[in-house]
VEXDREN-2710 file (C-alpha; in Angstrom, 1 decimal):
% VEXDREN-2710
k/r/px/py/pz
1/MET/-98.0/-29.2/96.3
2/THR/-97.1/-26.9/93.7
3/GLU/-94.8/-23.9/94.3
4/VAL/-96.8/-20.9/95.4
5/THR/-95.5/-17.3/95.5
6/LEU/-97.0/-16.2/98.7
7/ALA/-95.2/-13.4/100.7
8/TYR/-95.5/-13.9/104.4
9/HIS/-93.1/-13.9/107.6
10/LEU/-93.0/-16.5/110.0
11/LEU/-91.3/-16.0/113.6
12/ALA/-90.2/-19.5/114.8
13/LYS/-90.3/-19.8/118.7
14/PRO/-87.9/-22.8/119.2
15/THR/-88.3/-22.6/123.0
16/GLY/-91.8/-21.5/123.1
17/ALA/-92.3/-19.0/126.1
18/THR/-89.2/-20.0/128.0
19/CYS/-86.7/-17.4/128.7
20/ASN/-83.9/-16.7/131.3
21/LEU/-85.2/-13.5/132.1
22/ASP/-88.5/-12.3/133.9
23/CYS/-89.3/-9.0/132.2
24/LYS/-92.3/-7.7/134.1
25/TYR/-94.1/-6.4/131.0
26/CYS/-93.7/-9.5/128.8
27/PHE/-97.1/-11.1/128.4
28/PHE/-95.5/-13.8/126.5
29/LEU/-94.1/-15.5/129.5
30/SER/-97.7/-16.6/130.4
31/LYS/-98.1/-18.5/127.2
32/ASP/-96.2/-21.6/128.6
33/SER/-99.7/-22.4/130.0
34/LEU/-100.8/-23.2/126.6
35/TYR/-98.3/-26.2/126.6
36/PRO/-98.4/-27.3/130.3
37/ASN/-97.2/-30.9/129.9
38/GLU/-94.7/-30.3/127.2
39/LYS/-91.0/-29.8/127.1
40/THR/-91.0/-26.5/125.2
41/ARG/-88.0/-27.2/122.9
42/MET/-88.1/-27.6/119.2
43/SER/-87.3/-31.1/118.1
44/ASP/-85.0/-31.7/115.0
45/GLU/-88.0/-33.3/113.3
46/VAL/-90.0/-30.1/113.7
47/LEU/-86.9/-27.9/112.9
48/GLU/-86.1/-29.7/109.6
49/LEU/-89.9/-29.8/108.6
50/TYR/-90.1/-26.0/109.2
51/ILE/-87.0/-25.2/107.1
52/GLN/-88.0/-27.8/104.4
53/GLN/-91.4/-26.4/104.1
54/ARG/-90.2/-22.8/104.2
55/LEU/-87.5/-23.2/101.3
56/SER/-89.2/-25.9/99.1
57/GLN/-92.6/-24.4/98.6
58/HIS/-91.4/-21.1/97.4
59/ASP/-89.9/-19.7/94.2
60/GLU/-88.9/-16.6/96.1
61/PRO/-85.2/-15.4/95.6
62/GLU/-85.0/-14.6/99.1
63/ILE/-86.4/-16.3/102.2
64/SER/-86.2/-15.3/105.7
65/ILE/-85.4/-17.5/108.7
66/ALA/-86.5/-15.7/111.8
67/TRP/-85.8/-16.9/115.4
68/GLN/-87.6/-15.4/118.3
69/GLY/-88.7/-16.3/121.9
70/GLY/-89.0/-16.7/124.6
71/GLU/-85.4/-16.6/124.3
72/PRO/-84.1/-18.6/121.3
73/THR/-80.4/-18.8/122.3
74/ILE/-81.5/-21.2/125.2
75/MET/-81.7/-24.0/122.5
76/GLY/-77.8/-23.7/122.2
77/LEU/-75.6/-22.9/119.7
78/ASP/-75.5/-26.5/118.1
79/PHE/-79.3/-26.2/117.6
80/PHE/-78.5/-23.4/115.2
81/LYS/-75.9/-25.2/113.4
82/ARG/-78.0/-27.9/112.8
83/SER/-80.7/-25.3/111.2
84/ILE/-77.9/-24.3/109.1
85/GLU/-77.4/-27.8/107.9
86/PHE/-81.1/-28.2/107.2
87/VAL/-81.0/-24.9/105.1
88/ASP/-78.2/-26.3/103.0
89/ARG/-79.8/-29.7/102.5
90/HIS/-83.2/-27.9/101.3
91/ARG/-82.3/-24.7/99.8
92/LYS/-82.7/-24.3/95.9
93/PRO/-80.2/-23.3/93.6
94/GLY/-79.7/-19.4/93.7
95/GLN/-82.0/-19.1/96.8
96/GLU/-80.6/-16.5/99.3
97/ILE/-81.4/-17.2/103.1
98/LEU/-81.8/-14.2/105.3
99/TYR/-81.2/-15.2/109.0
100/THR/-82.5/-13.0/111.8
101/ILE/-82.7/-13.6/115.5
102/GLN/-84.2/-11.6/118.5
103/THR/-82.4/-12.0/121.7
104/ASN/-82.0/-10.6/125.1
105/GLY/-78.2/-11.1/124.8
106/LEU/-77.4/-12.9/128.1
107/LEU/-75.8/-16.0/126.4
108/LEU/-74.0/-14.2/123.6
109/ASP/-70.1/-14.7/123.8
110/ASP/-67.4/-14.9/121.1
111/GLU/-68.5/-18.3/119.9
112/TRP/-72.2/-17.1/119.3
113/CYS/-71.0/-13.9/117.6
114/ALA/-68.7/-15.7/115.1
115/PHE/-71.3/-18.0/114.1
116/PHE/-73.7/-15.1/113.6
117/LYS/-70.8/-13.3/111.6
118/LYS/-70.1/-16.5/109.6
119/HIS/-73.8/-16.9/108.5
120/ASN/-74.7/-13.2/108.1
121/PHE/-77.5/-13.2/110.9
122/LEU/-78.9/-9.9/111.5
123/VAL/-79.2/-9.9/115.4
124/GLY/-82.1/-7.9/117.1
125/LEU/-80.8/-6.8/120.7
126/SER/-83.4/-6.0/123.1
127/ILE/-82.5/-2.9/125.4
128/ASP/-84.6/-0.4/126.8
129/GLY/-82.2/2.6/127.1
130/PRO/-79.5/3.5/129.8
131/ARG/-79.3/1.4/132.9
132/ASP/-81.9/2.8/135.2
133/MET/-84.5/2.6/132.4
134/HIS/-83.6/-1.0/131.2
135/ASP/-83.4/-2.5/134.6
136/ALA/-86.6/-1.0/135.5
137/TYR/-88.5/-3.9/134.1
138/ARG/-86.0/-6.2/132.4
139/VAL/-84.8/-8.3/135.3
140/ASP/-83.7/-11.9/135.9
141/LYS/-85.5/-14.7/137.8
142/ARG/-84.1/-13.1/141.0
143/GLY/-85.5/-9.7/140.2
144/GLY/-82.0/-8.2/139.4
145/GLY/-81.1/-6.1/136.4
146/SER/-79.8/-7.4/133.2
147/PHE/-78.1/-4.2/131.8
148/ASP/-74.5/-5.4/132.4
149/LEU/-75.2/-8.7/130.6
150/VAL/-76.6/-6.9/127.7
151/MET/-73.8/-4.5/127.4
152/ARG/-71.3/-7.6/127.3
153/ALA/-73.4/-9.0/124.4
154/TRP/-73.2/-5.7/122.5
155/LYS/-69.6/-5.8/123.0
156/ALA/-69.2/-9.2/121.5
157/LEU/-71.4/-8.2/118.6
158/ARG/-69.3/-5.2/117.8
159/ARG/-66.2/-7.1/118.3
160/HIS/-67.2/-9.6/115.6
161/GLN/-68.8/-7.0/113.4
162/VAL/-72.0/-8.5/113.4
163/ASP/-75.0/-6.5/111.8
164/PHE/-77.5/-5.6/114.8
165/ASN/-80.3/-3.5/115.6
166/ILE/-81.7/-2.4/118.8
167/LEU/-85.3/-3.3/119.8
168/CYS/-86.6/-0.9/122.6
169/THR/-89.8/-1.1/124.3
170/VAL/-91.3/2.2/125.3
171/HIS/-93.2/2.2/128.8
172/ALA/-93.7/4.0/131.9
173/ALA/-89.9/4.0/133.0
174/ASN/-88.5/5.5/129.8
175/ALA/-91.2/7.2/127.8
176/ASP/-90.6/10.6/129.3
177/HIS/-87.0/10.6/128.4
178/PRO/-87.0/10.1/124.6
179/LEU/-83.8/12.0/123.8
180/ASP/-81.9/10.3/126.5
181/VAL/-83.0/7.0/125.1
182/TYR/-82.2/8.0/121.4
183/ARG/-78.7/9.6/122.2
184/PHE/-77.6/6.4/124.3
185/PHE/-78.5/4.1/121.3
186/ARG/-77.0/6.6/118.9
187/ASP/-73.9/8.0/120.5
188/GLU/-73.1/5.2/123.0
189/LEU/-74.3/2.1/121.3
190/LYS/-73.4/3.2/117.7
191/ALA/-76.7/1.8/116.7
192/GLN/-77.7/2.5/113.1
193/PHE/-81.1/0.7/113.1
194/ILE/-83.7/1.0/115.9
195/GLN/-87.2/-0.3/116.7
196/PHE/-89.4/1.3/119.1
197/ILE/-92.3/-1.0/120.4
198/PRO/-94.9/0.7/122.8
199/ILE/-95.8/-1.5/125.8
200/VAL/-99.6/-2.0/125.9
201/GLU/-100.8/-4.6/128.5
202/ARG/-104.4/-5.1/128.3
203/ALA/-106.3/-6.3/131.3
204/THR/-110.1/-6.7/132.6
205/PRO/-110.9/-5.1/136.0
206/GLU/-110.7/-8.4/137.6
207/LEU/-107.3/-9.3/136.1
208/LEU/-105.6/-5.9/136.7
209/PRO/-104.3/-6.2/140.2
210/VAL/-102.7/-9.5/139.0
211/ALA/-101.2/-8.1/135.8
212/ASN/-99.6/-5.4/137.6
213/ASN/-97.5/-7.8/139.4
214/GLY/-96.0/-9.0/136.1
215/TRP/-96.4/-11.9/134.0
216/GLY/-93.4/-13.8/135.2
217/GLU/-93.2/-16.8/137.3
218/ARG/-95.4/-17.0/140.5
219/PRO/-94.8/-19.0/143.8
220/GLY/-96.4/-22.4/143.0
221/GLY/-96.0/-21.8/139.3
222/GLU/-99.6/-20.3/138.9
223/ARG/-99.9/-17.2/136.6
224/PRO/-102.8/-15.9/134.3
225/LEU/-102.7/-16.5/130.6
226/TYR/-102.6/-13.3/128.7
227/LEU/-105.4/-12.7/126.2
228/GLN/-106.0/-9.7/124.1
229/ARG/-109.0/-8.8/126.5
230/GLY/-110.0/-5.8/128.5
231/SER/-110.0/-2.2/128.4
232/LEU/-107.6/-1.3/131.0
233/VAL/-103.9/-1.3/130.9
234/THR/-101.3/-2.0/133.6
235/GLU/-99.3/0.7/135.2
236/ARG/-96.2/-0.2/133.1
237/SER/-98.0/0.7/129.8
238/VAL/-97.1/3.8/128.0
239/GLY/-99.7/6.3/127.8
240/ALA/-101.1/7.2/124.3
241/GLU/-100.2/10.9/124.3
242/GLN/-97.0/10.0/126.2
243/PHE/-96.0/7.7/123.2
244/GLY/-96.8/10.4/120.8
245/ARG/-94.6/12.9/122.5
246/PHE/-91.8/10.3/122.7
247/LEU/-91.9/9.6/119.0
248/CYS/-92.1/13.6/118.1
249/ALA/-89.1/14.3/120.2
250/ILE/-87.1/11.7/118.6
251/PHE/-88.0/12.6/115.2
252/ASP/-87.2/16.3/115.5
253/GLU/-83.7/15.3/116.5
254/TRP/-83.5/13.0/113.9
255/ILE/-84.9/15.1/111.0
256/LYS/-82.0/17.5/111.8
257/ARG/-79.1/15.4/111.8
258/ASP/-79.4/11.6/111.4
259/VAL/-81.4/11.1/108.2
260/GLY/-79.6/8.5/106.1
261/GLU/-77.3/7.5/109.0
262/VAL/-79.7/6.5/111.8
263/PHE/-82.9/4.2/110.5
264/VAL/-85.6/4.4/113.0
265/GLN/-88.3/1.8/111.8
266/THR/-91.4/3.9/112.7
267/PHE/-89.9/6.8/110.6
268/ASP/-89.0/4.7/107.6
269/VAL/-92.3/2.9/107.5
270/ALA/-94.1/6.5/107.7
271/LEU/-92.1/7.8/104.8
272/GLY/-93.2/4.8/102.9
273/SER/-96.8/5.7/103.6
274/TRP/-96.1/9.1/102.3
275/VAL/-95.0/7.7/99.0
276/GLY/-97.8/5.2/98.8
277/GLN/-96.2/2.1/100.1
278/HIS/-97.0/0.0/103.0
279/ASN/-94.2/-1.9/104.5
280/LEU/-95.3/-3.0/108.0
281/CYS/-98.3/-4.9/108.8
282/ILE/-99.4/-2.5/111.8
283/PHE/-99.5/0.4/109.5
284/SER/-101.0/-1.5/106.5
285/PRO/-104.7/-1.6/105.5
286/THR/-104.8/-5.4/106.2
287/CYS/-102.4/-7.9/107.8
288/GLY/-102.2/-11.5/108.2
289/GLY/-98.7/-12.0/106.7
290/ALA/-96.7/-12.3/109.9
291/LEU/-97.4/-15.4/111.6
292/ALA/-95.9/-17.4/114.5
293/LEU/-94.6/-20.9/114.7
294/GLU/-94.4/-22.6/118.2
295/HIS/-91.7/-25.2/119.3
296/ASN/-94.1/-28.2/118.4
297/GLY/-94.9/-27.0/115.0
298/ASP/-98.3/-25.1/116.0
299/VAL/-98.8/-22.1/113.7
300/TYR/-100.9/-19.1/114.9
301/SER/-102.2/-16.2/113.0
302/CYS/-99.8/-13.6/114.6
303/ASP/-97.1/-13.4/117.2
304/HIS/-99.4/-11.3/119.4
305/TYR/-102.2/-13.6/119.2
306/VAL/-100.7/-17.0/120.2
307/GLU/-104.0/-18.0/121.8
308/PRO/-106.3/-20.9/121.3
309/ASP/-108.8/-19.0/119.3
310/TYR/-106.0/-18.2/116.7
311/LEU/-104.4/-21.5/116.2
312/LEU/-104.3/-22.3/112.4
313/GLY/-102.9/-25.8/112.6
314/ASN/-99.8/-27.8/112.9
315/ILE/-97.2/-28.1/110.1
316/LYS/-97.0/-31.9/110.9
317/GLU/-100.3/-32.3/109.7
318/THR/-100.9/-29.3/107.3
319/PRO/-98.4/-27.8/105.0
320/MET/-97.3/-24.3/106.0
321/LEU/-98.5/-22.8/102.8
322/GLU/-102.1/-24.1/103.3
323/LEU/-102.2/-22.6/106.7
324/VAL/-101.0/-19.2/105.5
325/ALA/-103.5/-19.2/102.8
326/SER/-106.3/-20.6/104.9
327/ASP/-109.7/-18.8/104.9
328/LYS/-109.3/-18.2/108.8
329/GLN/-106.2/-16.5/108.1
330/ARG/-107.4/-14.3/105.3
331/GLN/-110.3/-13.4/107.6
332/PHE/-107.8/-12.5/110.4
333/GLY/-106.0/-10.2/108.2
334/GLN/-109.1/-8.5/106.4
335/HIS/-110.7/-8.1/109.8
336/LYS/-108.0/-5.3/110.3
337/TYR/-109.5/-3.1/107.8
338/ASP/-113.0/-4.3/108.1
339/SER/-113.4/-3.5/111.8
340/LEU/-112.3/0.2/111.6
341/PRO/-114.6/2.4/113.1
342/ARG/-115.9/5.4/111.1
343/TYR/-113.7/7.8/113.2
344/CYS/-110.6/6.1/111.6
345/ARG/-112.1/5.7/108.1
346/GLU/-112.7/9.6/108.2
347/CYS/-109.2/10.5/109.7
348/GLU/-106.9/12.8/107.8
349/VAL/-104.0/10.1/108.8
350/LEU/-105.7/7.0/107.9
351/PHE/-103.2/6.5/105.1
352/ALA/-100.1/6.3/107.4
353/CYS/-102.0/4.6/110.6
354/TYR/-104.8/2.2/109.3
355/GLY/-105.8/1.9/112.8
356/GLU/-102.4/0.3/113.8
357/CYS/-102.5/-3.2/115.3
358/PRO/-105.8/-4.9/116.1
359/ARG/-104.6/-6.0/119.6
360/ASN/-104.5/-2.2/120.6
361/ARG/-108.0/-1.4/119.4
362/PHE/-110.1/-1.5/122.7
363/ILE/-111.2/1.8/123.6
364/MET/-114.3/3.8/122.3
365/THR/-114.2/6.6/119.7
366/PRO/-115.6/10.1/120.8
367/ASP/-118.9/9.2/119.4
368/GLY/-119.0/5.8/121.4
369/GLU/-118.2/3.5/118.6
370/PRO/-115.9/0.5/119.8
371/GLY/-112.5/-0.4/118.2
372/LEU/-110.5/2.7/118.6
373/ASN/-106.7/2.2/119.1
374/TYR/-105.6/2.9/122.5
375/LEU/-102.6/4.7/121.2
376/CYS/-104.9/6.9/118.7
377/ALA/-104.0/10.2/120.2
378/GLY/-100.5/9.5/120.2
379/TYR/-100.2/8.3/116.8
380/LYS/-102.3/11.2/115.6
381/GLN/-100.2/13.6/117.2
382/PHE/-97.0/12.1/115.6
383/PHE/-98.4/11.6/112.1
384/THR/-99.7/15.3/112.0
385/HIS/-96.4/16.4/113.5
386/ILE/-94.3/14.9/110.8
387/ASN/-96.5/15.8/107.8
388/ALA/-94.6/18.6/106.4
389/PRO/-91.1/17.0/106.7
390/MET/-92.5/13.7/105.2
391/LYS/-94.0/15.5/102.2
392/THR/-90.8/17.1/101.5
393/MET/-88.7/13.7/101.8
394/ALA/-91.3/12.2/99.5
395/THR/-91.0/14.8/96.9
396/LEU/-87.3/14.4/97.1
397/LEU/-87.4/10.6/96.5
398/LYS/-90.0/11.0/93.6
399/GLN/-87.3/13.3/92.1
400/GLY/-84.7/10.6/92.3
401/ARG/-83.0/12.4/95.0
402/TYR/-81.9/11.3/98.6
403/ALA/-84.2/11.8/101.6
404/ASP/-81.3/13.3/103.7
405/GLU/-81.1/16.5/101.4
406/ILE/-83.9/17.6/103.8
407/MET/-81.3/18.4/106.5
408/ARG/-79.6/21.0/104.2
409/MET/-83.2/22.6/103.5
410/GLN/-83.7/23.5/107.1
END
C-alpha cells in the first residue's frame, strides 16, 4: 500500500472491556459479551501488527499511540515495554510518537510511573471529584469505593513528574457541585488539564430497570449488552440543564482567574469554534476520525459504537487505513451532519455544537422531529452564556495577543 496522509485517532483496547473496577455507569463493561469465548488480551501478534500499520502507512511527523480500556494496565508493564520495542522497530526516521493512556490508576506504582516518565506518556487519570462524589459510582468488584487507590496513583504520578490530565465524568452524584469538583482538581490535585464527560446512559423502557442496577457483573455472569438505543436514561445520568449549569458555573470561575493556567477541554474546544476551528469530533460538523481497536484486531467506527453494526473489519485481514477510509466509515462520519434536525440547523449556536455526539441524539425537537440531542438544553445554555467572553478572547487571539488578557479586562 502506498503511504497516505489520513488524519485519524485510534483508541486501542488491549483488554477489551475487562476492568478491575465495576463502575456502575460504565456501559463498556457489558461489551465483553461481544467476545464470549475469547480471552480478552491483545496478543503480541496483534500488538505488533497494530503498531506496524499505525506507523508505516503514514508520512505524518507525529503519530499517537493511545491506550484505553476496560483497564489497559491489567495487561502488565511488560506488555507496554514490548509495545515500545515494536515502535522502535517500525518507526520512520524523524517520526515522533505521542503515547497516551487512560487509566483508573488502581495498579499504578513507582515502576509504572517511572516507565511513563521515561517514554513521555500523557496519562489520563479517571476521577470524579472528592471522595463522596467519586465513590458514589466508581466502585470495585465488591462495591467498595476506589478513591484512596486513585489518590495513591496521583501521588505516584506527581512524584515522578509524569504529565497527566483528569478525566471526570459528570453524573447525578456530582453535577450539582461544580465548584467543589473544579476546585478539588485545581487546588488539591494541582491539575492543569481537565476533561468533563457527561454520563448519559440510554435505555429502552424494557431495559431501564435492569440498566439502573449498573452494567457490571451479575450473579451467574448474565448482563445486558449496552446498545445506543432507547429514549430513556438511567437515574445516574446527568440532566441536560443540570449539565449546562455545571459547565457555566465552572466557566465563570475559570474566566476570572484560570485562563492560561488550567485547560478545560470543553472551554478550549469552544474557543476554537469561535475562531473557526473544529478540534474535537463531538463538536465538529462531521466525525469518523476517532475509531476503536479491540484486543483481537477488530476495528469499530467509534469508541461509543463498539457494536456489531459498526464493526468495520479486522486489521489481520484488512489494512487499517483501508478500514478508516472505507465507504462505511465515511458514511458514519457524514451522518453526523446529514441527520441534524432543522431545529439544530437553524440554531444560533450550531457553529459551536453541531448537534454534539450522535450517541446522545435520541429525543424529539419542540416541533416533533426526531434526532435532537438529549443534552441540547444544557449545551444551548452554556454556549449562549459564554458567547461574550469567547468573542473577546477570539479577538485577542486574532490580534496576536494572549487569551488570558481577558482576566485583566473584567
